[in-house]
N, C-alpha and C positions, 0 to 999 in steps of 0.2 A: 623508817623510822632513825635509821644509819642518818639517813641523808638530813632527815629535819636536824639534827644534832649536831651532825658539821654543818649547816646554814646556821642556825646558833652562835655556835664557836666561833665560826668568823664573823660574821656581824657584831657580835659581843670583843671581839678582836679590834674592827676596828673602831667602830664607837667608843669602847673604852682610850683607846691614846688620845682623840681631843679631849676625853671627860676628864682626864688624869693631868693633861697638861693645862685642861683651864681650870682644874681647880688645886693650882699648885698656890702655897702663902708664903712669906719671906718668912727669913729666918729671922728662930727668935736669939737671945738675949745670950747664948750656948755655941750659935752657930750654925746651931739643928733648923733642916728644915724640912716641912712636913707637905706628905700632901692629904686631901681632902679625899672623903669618899664619896663624890654627888655621882659616881656611876649608880650605884645603887638606886636611885633618885629617878635617873632619865631612864631607866633600858626597863623593860614589860615584857616577862618573861611568861610562857604558858603556865597553865596550871601544873606545881610539884615540879616545874625547872625551879635548882638552885644554880648557885654563881660561886665564886671565889676569886677576887679579885686581891692582887695582893702588887707594890711599886717599891722603886727603890726610892733612895730617901731626898733625892731631885726629882723625882719624877718623869727620869727619862726614858723609865724603862718599867715590863708592867707584865705579870703570867698570869693570866686567865685561864680558869675551868669551869666546865657546867655538866647536870650532872641531872639524870629525875628523879625522884626518890621513887618510883618503884622498878626500875631499870639496875641491870649490872653493870655498866661500862662510864669512868668520867672521860671527859675528850678536853683536853686543855694547849694551849700553846701562849710564846713572850713573844716580845715587842723584838726582840734580838732572832727568831726560828721563824724557818720560812717551814716548818712542819703541822702539823696537827697530833700530837700523842696521842693514845690513850689509854688507861688503866683500869684492869677489871677492879672489877665493885662502885657501887654508888658513891660519890661523896668522897672519894681519894682527896688527901691533899696536896695540892701541891705544890713547888718548890717555891723559895723565894727567890724574889724575880733579880734579873739578871743585874753585876753593877752599873752597866753603861747601856742605852741605847742597841750598841751593836754586838752586846755580846747572846749567848745561847744561854740561857733558862739553865739548871742542871735536869733536866728530866735524866733521875738515874733508869735502874732498871724494872723497876715497877712498870715503868711508863714503855710503849713500843709508838715509833710513826706508821701513823695511815698511812696506808695507800690506797 
């Protein structure tokens, strides 16, 4: 089960980067940039698997987490992290996306790196 969740998290991370970038829209009159959420429409998860996806304002960085509704853990990573993190509890809220693509997300003490 752990391998399956890790595989899903890695696959979602890789597919999410392309989907988020492709969904970029032009700045509005206030100069605010928004990124669409087409990732939800393009990914197919197993039954009862949920995900949470957050991106920064210009679409260059993201955080994504996955969990199973009957599971007890949430797995997540970000575009700036090389590790996958785990939190006890299903559907744990992921941290905000990092400000830039080379920055790490702020995975606090709730999250531990998976070894």
